[in-house]
PDB file as gemmi writes it, atoms N, CA and C in Angstrom:
CRYST1    1.000    1.000    1.000  90.00  90.00  90.00 P 1                      
ATOM      1  N   UNK A   1       1.004  -1.223   0.316  1.00  0.00           N  
ATOM      2  CA  UNK A   1       0.034   0.045  -0.174  1.00  0.00           C  
ATOM      3  C   UNK A   1       0.377   1.500  -0.038  1.00  0.00           C  
ATOM      4  N   UNK A   2       0.653   1.958  -0.714  1.00  0.00           N  
ATOM      5  CA  UNK A   2       1.273   3.175  -0.946  1.00  0.00           C  
ATOM      6  C   UNK A   2       0.888   4.206   0.010  1.00  0.00           C  
ATOM      7  N   UNK A   3       2.064   4.825   0.639  1.00  0.00           N  
ATOM      8  CA  UNK A   3       1.847   5.564   1.453  1.00  0.00           C  
ATOM      9  C   UNK A   3       1.761   7.556   1.000  1.00  0.00           C  
ATOM     10  N   UNK A   4       1.625   8.271   1.274  1.00  0.00           N  
ATOM     11  CA  UNK A   4       1.856   9.727   0.718  1.00  0.00           C  
ATOM     12  C   UNK A   4       2.992  10.200   1.698  1.00  0.00           C  
ATOM     13  N   UNK A   5       3.084  11.795   1.225  1.00  0.00           N  
ATOM     14  CA  UNK A   5       4.373  12.838   1.764  1.00  0.00           C  
ATOM     15  C   UNK A   5       3.355  13.079   3.090  1.00  0.00           C  
ATOM     16  N   UNK A   6       3.951  12.652   4.267  1.00  0.00           N  
ATOM     17  CA  UNK A   6       3.579  13.951   5.253  1.00  0.00           C  
ATOM     18  C   UNK A   6       4.298  15.490   4.976  1.00  0.00           C  
ATOM     19  N   UNK A   7       3.166  16.869   4.948  1.00  0.00           N  
ATOM     20  CA  UNK A   7       3.185  17.709   4.703  1.00  0.00           C  
ATOM     21  C   UNK A   7       3.652  18.461   6.016  1.00  0.00           C  
ATOM     22  N   UNK A   8       3.265  17.846   7.180  1.00  0.00           N  
ATOM     23  CA  UNK A   8       2.922  18.738   8.087  1.00  0.00           C  
ATOM     24  C   UNK A   8       4.454  18.086   9.058  1.00  0.00           C  
ATOM     25  N   UNK A   9       5.637  17.781   8.735  1.00  0.00           N  
ATOM     26  CA  UNK A   9       6.620  16.827   9.009  1.00  0.00           C  
ATOM     27  C   UNK A   9       7.516  18.225   9.679  1.00  0.00           C  
ATOM     28  N   UNK A  10       8.405  18.166  10.680  1.00  0.00           N  
ATOM     29  CA  UNK A  10       9.157  18.690  10.986  1.00  0.00           C  
ATOM     30  C   UNK A  10      10.445  19.112  10.305  1.00  0.00           C  
ATOM     31  N   UNK A  11      11.294  20.023  10.882  1.00  0.00           N  
ATOM     32  CA  UNK A  11      12.557  19.784   9.614  1.00  0.00           C  
ATOM     33  C   UNK A  11      13.854  19.044  10.668  1.00  0.00           C  
ATOM     34  N   UNK A  12      14.866  18.642   9.721  1.00  0.00           N  
ATOM     35  CA  UNK A  12      15.548  18.153  10.358  1.00  0.00           C  
ATOM     36  C   UNK A  12      16.776  18.092  11.967  1.00  0.00           C  
ATOM     37  N   UNK A  13      15.972  17.964  13.000  1.00  0.00           N  
ATOM     38  CA  UNK A  13      17.146  18.016  13.999  1.00  0.00           C  
ATOM     39  C   UNK A  13      18.470  18.964  13.643  1.00  0.00           C  
ATOM     40  N   UNK A  14      18.908  19.853  13.749  1.00  0.00           N  
ATOM     41  CA  UNK A  14      20.431  20.391  13.011  1.00  0.00           C  
ATOM     42  C   UNK A  14      21.814  19.750  13.584  1.00  0.00           C  
ATOM     43  N   UNK A  15      21.525  18.891  14.464  1.00  0.00           N  
ATOM     44  CA  UNK A  15      23.165  17.836  14.658  1.00  0.00           C  
ATOM     45  C   UNK A  15      22.557  16.567  14.175  1.00  0.00           C  
ATOM     46  N   UNK A  16      21.837  16.378  13.872  1.00  0.00           N  
ATOM     47  CA  UNK A  16      21.501  15.282  12.845  1.00  0.00           C  
ATOM     48  C   UNK A  16      21.935  15.913  11.302  1.00  0.00           C  
ATOM     49  N   UNK A  17      21.510  17.095  10.522  1.00  0.00           N  
ATOM     50  CA  UNK A  17      22.176  17.645   9.431  1.00  0.00           C  
ATOM     51  C   UNK A  17      23.269  17.921   9.346  1.00  0.00           C  
ATOM     52  N   UNK A  18      24.104  18.808  10.701  1.00  0.00           N  
ATOM     53  CA  UNK A  18      25.306  18.519  10.517  1.00  0.00           C  
ATOM     54  C   UNK A  18      25.979  17.373   9.913  1.00  0.00           C  
ATOM     55  N   UNK A  19      25.847  16.334  10.842  1.00  0.00           N  
ATOM     56  CA  UNK A  19      26.244  14.831  10.947  1.00  0.00           C  
ATOM     57  C   UNK A  19      26.103  14.306   9.389  1.00  0.00           C  
ATOM     58  N   UNK A  20      24.573  14.728   8.976  1.00  0.00           N  
ATOM     59  CA  UNK A  20      24.570  14.102   7.955  1.00  0.00           C  
ATOM     60  C   UNK A  20      25.885  14.619   6.135  1.00  0.00           C  
ATOM     61  N   UNK A  21      26.057  16.120   6.984  1.00  0.00           N  
ATOM     62  CA  UNK A  21      26.597  17.012   5.917  1.00  0.00           C  
ATOM     63  C   UNK A  21      28.187  16.289   5.801  1.00  0.00           C  
ATOM     64  N   UNK A  22      28.626  16.365   6.716  1.00  0.00           N  
ATOM     65  CA  UNK A  22      30.110  15.458   7.144  1.00  0.00           C  
ATOM     66  C   UNK A  22      29.935  14.356   7.277  1.00  0.00           C  
ATOM     67  N   UNK A  23      28.965  13.069   6.747  1.00  0.00           N  
ATOM     68  CA  UNK A  23      29.107  12.155   6.623  1.00  0.00           C  
ATOM     69  C   UNK A  23      29.720  11.412   7.432  1.00  0.00           C  
ATOM     70  N   UNK A  24      29.790  11.457   8.850  1.00  0.00           N  
ATOM     71  CA  UNK A  24      30.097  10.874  10.415  1.00  0.00           C  
ATOM     72  C   UNK A  24      28.853  10.719  10.696  1.00  0.00           C  
ATOM     73  N   UNK A  25      27.801   9.887  10.725  1.00  0.00           N  
ATOM     74  CA  UNK A  25      26.712   9.431  11.467  1.00  0.00           C  
ATOM     75  C   UNK A  25      27.004   8.359  12.469  1.00  0.00           C  
ATOM     76  N   UNK A  26      26.968   8.236  13.274  1.00  0.00           N  
ATOM     77  CA  UNK A  26      26.964   6.742  14.849  1.00  0.00           C  
ATOM     78  C   UNK A  26      25.835   6.433  14.316  1.00  0.00           C  
ATOM     79  N   UNK A  27      25.860   4.894  14.902  1.00  0.00           N  
ATOM     80  CA  UNK A  27      24.427   3.882  14.268  1.00  0.00           C  
ATOM     81  C   UNK A  27      23.469   4.462  14.813  1.00  0.00           C  
ATOM     82  N   UNK A  28      23.508   5.108  15.821  1.00  0.00           N  
ATOM     83  CA  UNK A  28      21.941   5.666  16.889  1.00  0.00           C  
ATOM     84  C   UNK A  28      21.986   6.910  15.979  1.00  0.00           C  
ATOM     85  N   UNK A  29      22.546   8.074  14.776  1.00  0.00           N  
ATOM     86  CA  UNK A  29      22.427   9.057  14.397  1.00  0.00           C  
ATOM     87  C   UNK A  29      21.978   8.677  12.821  1.00  0.00           C  
ATOM     88  N   UNK A  30      22.496   7.127  12.214  1.00  0.00           N  
ATOM     89  CA  UNK A  30      21.965   6.704  11.390  1.00  0.00           C  
ATOM     90  C   UNK A  30      20.553   6.365  11.608  1.00  0.00           C  
ATOM     91  N   UNK A  31      20.019   5.624  12.314  1.00  0.00           N  
ATOM     92  CA  UNK A  31      19.004   5.009  12.871  1.00  0.00           C  
ATOM     93  C   UNK A  31      17.910   6.423  13.809  1.00  0.00           C  
ATOM     94  N   UNK A  32      18.342   7.245  13.730  1.00  0.00           N  
ATOM     95  CA  UNK A  32      17.450   8.736  13.746  1.00  0.00           C  
ATOM     96  C   UNK A  32      17.777   8.759  12.253  1.00  0.00           C  
ATOM     97  N   UNK A  33      18.101   9.138  11.214  1.00  0.00           N  
ATOM     98  CA  UNK A  33      17.923   9.602  10.023  1.00  0.00           C  
ATOM     99  C   UNK A  33      16.923   8.690   9.573  1.00  0.00           C  
ATOM    100  N   UNK A  34      16.801   7.534   9.309  1.00  0.00           N  
ATOM    101  CA  UNK A  34      15.708   6.737   9.469  1.00  0.00           C  
ATOM    102  C   UNK A  34      14.843   6.939   9.642  1.00  0.00           C  
ATOM    103  N   UNK A  35      14.662   7.165  11.018  1.00  0.00           N  
ATOM    104  CA  UNK A  35      13.648   7.099  11.371  1.00  0.00           C  
ATOM    105  C   UNK A  35      12.688   8.621  10.628  1.00  0.00           C  
ATOM    106  N   UNK A  36      13.523   9.666  10.842  1.00  0.00           N  
ATOM    107  CA  UNK A  36      13.258  11.071  10.492  1.00  0.00           C  
ATOM    108  C   UNK A  36      12.841  10.786   9.255  1.00  0.00           C  
ATOM    109  N   UNK A  37      13.399  10.189   8.331  1.00  0.00           N  
ATOM    110  CA  UNK A  37      12.603  10.111   6.786  1.00  0.00           C  
ATOM    111  C   UNK A  37      11.951   9.274   6.718  1.00  0.00           C  
ATOM    112  N   UNK A  38      11.383   8.272   7.554  1.00  0.00           N  
ATOM    113  CA  UNK A  38       9.981   7.146   7.774  1.00  0.00           C  
ATOM    114  C   UNK A  38       9.105   7.895   8.356  1.00  0.00           C  
ATOM    115  N   UNK A  39       9.307   9.440   9.186  1.00  0.00           N  
ATOM    116  CA  UNK A  39       8.461  10.353   8.825  1.00  0.00           C  
ATOM    117  C   UNK A  39       7.732  11.032   8.057  1.00  0.00           C  
ATOM    118  N   UNK A  40       8.607  11.408   7.133  1.00  0.00           N  
ATOM    119  CA  UNK A  40       8.269  12.024   6.356  1.00  0.00           C  
ATOM    120  C   UNK A  40       6.974  11.372   4.900  1.00  0.00           C  
ATOM    121  N   UNK A  41       7.269  10.291   5.137  1.00  0.00           N  
ATOM    122  CA  UNK A  41       6.233   9.336   4.854  1.00  0.00           C  
ATOM    123  C   UNK A  41       4.918   8.760   5.799  1.00  0.00           C  
ATOM    124  N   UNK A  42       4.850   9.291   6.679  1.00  0.00           N  
ATOM    125  CA  UNK A  42       3.900   8.832   8.425  1.00  0.00           C  
ATOM    126  C   UNK A  42       4.549   7.316   8.729  1.00  0.00           C  
ATOM    127  N   UNK A  43       5.316   6.678   8.578  1.00  0.00           N  
ATOM    128  CA  UNK A  43       5.643   5.622   9.170  1.00  0.00           C  
ATOM    129  C   UNK A  43       6.527   6.012  10.295  1.00  0.00           C  
ATOM    130  N   UNK A  44       6.494   4.372  10.972  1.00  0.00           N  
ATOM    131  CA  UNK A  44       8.164   4.557  12.112  1.00  0.00           C  
ATOM    132  C   UNK A  44       9.344   3.704  11.729  1.00  0.00           C  
ATOM    133  N   UNK A  45      10.216   3.835  12.155  1.00  0.00           N  
ATOM    134  CA  UNK A  45      11.482   3.121  11.723  1.00  0.00           C  
ATOM    135  C   UNK A  45      11.129   1.560  11.297  1.00  0.00           C  
ATOM    136  N   UNK A  46      10.511   0.640  12.400  1.00  0.00           N  
ATOM    137  CA  UNK A  46      10.175  -0.733  11.854  1.00  0.00           C  
ATOM    138  C   UNK A  46       9.166  -0.782  10.566  1.00  0.00           C  
ATOM    139  N   UNK A  47       8.457   0.032  10.503  1.00  0.00           N  
ATOM    140  CA  UNK A  47       7.334  -0.058   9.496  1.00  0.00           C  
ATOM    141  C   UNK A  47       8.599   0.179   7.899  1.00  0.00           C  
ATOM    142  N   UNK A  48       9.230   1.456   8.138  1.00  0.00           N  
ATOM    143  CA  UNK A  48       9.443   1.784   6.992  1.00  0.00           C  
ATOM    144  C   UNK A  48      10.856   0.358   6.342  1.00  0.00           C  
ATOM    145  N   UNK A  49      11.597   0.064   7.429  1.00  0.00           N  
ATOM    146  CA  UNK A  49      12.261  -1.190   7.330  1.00  0.00           C  
ATOM    147  C   UNK A  49      11.703  -2.423   7.014  1.00  0.00           C  
ATOM    148  N   UNK A  50      10.673  -2.682   7.499  1.00  0.00           N  
ATOM    149  CA  UNK A  50       9.434  -3.624   6.650  1.00  0.00           C  
ATOM    150  C   UNK A  50       9.892  -3.642   5.406  1.00  0.00           C  
ATOM    151  N   UNK A  51       9.329  -2.105   5.116  1.00  0.00           N  
ATOM    152  CA  UNK A  51       8.980  -1.286   3.717  1.00  0.00           C  
ATOM    153  C   UNK A  51       9.745  -1.797   2.701  1.00  0.00           C  
ATOM    154  N   UNK A  52      10.760  -1.529   2.811  1.00  0.00           N  
ATOM    155  CA  UNK A  52      12.391  -1.155   2.556  1.00  0.00           C  
ATOM    156  C   UNK A  52      12.596  -2.877   2.108  1.00  0.00           C  
ATOM    157  N   UNK A  53      12.701  -3.556   2.870  1.00  0.00           N  
ATOM    158  CA  UNK A  53      12.704  -5.252   2.520  1.00  0.00           C  
ATOM    159  C   UNK A  53      12.195  -5.731   1.861  1.00  0.00           C  
ATOM    160  N   UNK A  54      10.267  -5.361   1.700  1.00  0.00           N  
ATOM    161  CA  UNK A  54       9.598  -5.986   0.951  1.00  0.00           C  
ATOM    162  C   UNK A  54       9.086  -5.366  -0.458  1.00  0.00           C  
ATOM    163  N   UNK A  55      10.112  -3.886  -0.508  1.00  0.00           N  
ATOM    164  CA  UNK A  55       9.875  -3.383  -1.969  1.00  0.00           C  
ATOM    165  C   UNK A  55       8.387  -2.913  -2.143  1.00  0.00           C  
ATOM    166  N   UNK A  56       7.937  -2.481  -0.864  1.00  0.00           N  
ATOM    167  CA  UNK A  56       6.534  -1.125  -0.710  1.00  0.00           C  
ATOM    168  C   UNK A  56       6.595  -0.108  -0.507  1.00  0.00           C  
ATOM    169  N   UNK A  57       7.903   0.285  -0.128  1.00  0.00           N  
ATOM    170  CA  UNK A  57       8.074   1.741   0.038  1.00  0.00           C  
ATOM    171  C   UNK A  57       7.315   2.403  -1.520  1.00  0.00           C  
ATOM    172  N   UNK A  58       7.304   3.802  -1.287  1.00  0.00           N  
ATOM    173  CA  UNK A  58       6.892   4.472  -2.448  1.00  0.00           C  
ATOM    174  C   UNK A  58       8.245   4.501  -3.474  1.00  0.00           C  
ATOM    175  N   UNK A  59       7.993   4.750  -5.023  1.00  0.00           N  
ATOM    176  CA  UNK A  59       8.868   5.013  -5.461  1.00  0.00           C  
ATOM    177  C   UNK A  59       8.987   6.441  -6.025  1.00  0.00           C  
ATOM    178  N   UNK A  60       9.648   7.060  -5.025  1.00  0.00           N  
ATOM    179  CA  UNK A  60       9.514   8.742  -4.993  1.00  0.00           C  
ATOM    180  C   UNK A  60      10.846   8.743  -4.450  1.00  0.00           C  
ATOM    181  N   UNK A  61      11.172   9.754  -4.055  1.00  0.00           N  
ATOM    182  CA  UNK A  61      12.858  10.330  -3.576  1.00  0.00           C  
ATOM    183  C   UNK A  61      12.609  10.106  -2.459  1.00  0.00           C  
ATOM    184  N   UNK A  62      11.972  10.241  -1.349  1.00  0.00           N  
ATOM    185  CA  UNK A  62      11.956   9.918   0.077  1.00  0.00           C  
ATOM    186  C   UNK A  62      12.018   8.086   0.093  1.00  0.00           C  
ATOM    187  N   UNK A  63      11.017   7.688  -0.431  1.00  0.00           N  
ATOM    188  CA  UNK A  63      11.458   6.405  -0.736  1.00  0.00           C  
ATOM    189  C   UNK A  63      12.541   5.890  -1.623  1.00  0.00           C  
ATOM    190  N   UNK A  64      13.570   6.069  -2.171  1.00  0.00           N  
ATOM    191  CA  UNK A  64      14.297   6.024  -2.755  1.00  0.00           C  
ATOM    192  C   UNK A  64      15.358   5.996  -1.419  1.00  0.00           C  
ATOM    193  N   UNK A  65      15.417   7.007  -0.621  1.00  0.00           N  
ATOM    194  CA  UNK A  65      16.454   7.444   0.398  1.00  0.00           C  
ATOM    195  C   UNK A  65      16.290   6.300   1.490  1.00  0.00           C  
ATOM    196  N   UNK A  66      14.913   5.909   1.540  1.00  0.00           N  
ATOM    197  CA  UNK A  66      14.962   4.956   2.538  1.00  0.00           C  
ATOM    198  C   UNK A  66      15.251   3.649   2.208  1.00  0.00           C  
ATOM    199  N   UNK A  67      14.866   3.370   1.020  1.00  0.00           N  
ATOM    200  CA  UNK A  67      15.878   1.927   0.662  1.00  0.00           C  
ATOM    201  C   UNK A  67      17.362   2.149   0.845  1.00  0.00           C  
ATOM    202  N   UNK A  68      17.653   3.071   0.469  1.00  0.00           N  
ATOM    203  CA  UNK A  68      19.303   2.938   0.232  1.00  0.00           C  
ATOM    204  C   UNK A  68      19.837   3.269   1.941  1.00  0.00           C  
ATOM    205  N   UNK A  69      19.361   3.650   2.654  1.00  0.00           N  
ATOM    206  CA  UNK A  69      19.543   3.809   3.756  1.00  0.00           C  
ATOM    207  C   UNK A  69      19.443   2.902   5.012  1.00  0.00           C  
ATOM    208  N   UNK A  70      18.136   2.447   4.495  1.00  0.00           N  
ATOM    209  CA  UNK A  70      17.488   0.809   5.102  1.00  0.00           C  
ATOM    210  C   UNK A  70      18.768  -0.510   4.682  1.00  0.00           C  
ATOM    211  N   UNK A  71      19.453  -0.494   3.452  1.00  0.00           N  
ATOM    212  CA  UNK A  71      20.427  -0.825   3.023  1.00  0.00           C  
ATOM    213  C   UNK A  71      21.588  -1.000   3.345  1.00  0.00           C  
ATOM    214  N   UNK A  72      22.237   0.087   3.550  1.00  0.00           N  
ATOM    215  CA  UNK A  72      23.410   0.302   4.294  1.00  0.00           C  
ATOM    216  C   UNK A  72      23.726   0.430   6.085  1.00  0.00           C  
ATOM    217  N   UNK A  73      22.047   0.504   6.698  1.00  0.00           N  
ATOM    218  CA  UNK A  73      22.177   0.309   7.660  1.00  0.00           C  
ATOM    219  C   UNK A  73      22.480  -1.394   8.675  1.00  0.00           C  
ATOM    220  N   UNK A  74      21.643  -1.805   7.395  1.00  0.00           N  
ATOM    221  CA  UNK A  74      21.733  -3.616   7.399  1.00  0.00           C  
ATOM    222  C   UNK A  74      22.455  -4.263   7.492  1.00  0.00           C  
ATOM    223  N   UNK A  75      23.530  -3.604   6.778  1.00  0.00           N  
ATOM    224  CA  UNK A  75      24.713  -4.383   5.551  1.00  0.00           C  
ATOM    225  C   UNK A  75      25.659  -4.929   6.753  1.00  0.00           C  
TER     226      UNK A  75                                                      
END                                                                             
């Protein structure tokens, strides 16, 4: 089932944004990033991981980001 982008999302926390820009994320920050991206689709971390694994994330920029992040996190 496709989800739609949550237009009421909060901006990314500044410390997480800085870590992303520097390319230096701890495991905890990586999980936080997945959780943040998942929230853009109205999902939680576990649901985002499930949908990434079974291929049911939307075929859009956020879905693509999540698929990549989940594959990197669980590698």
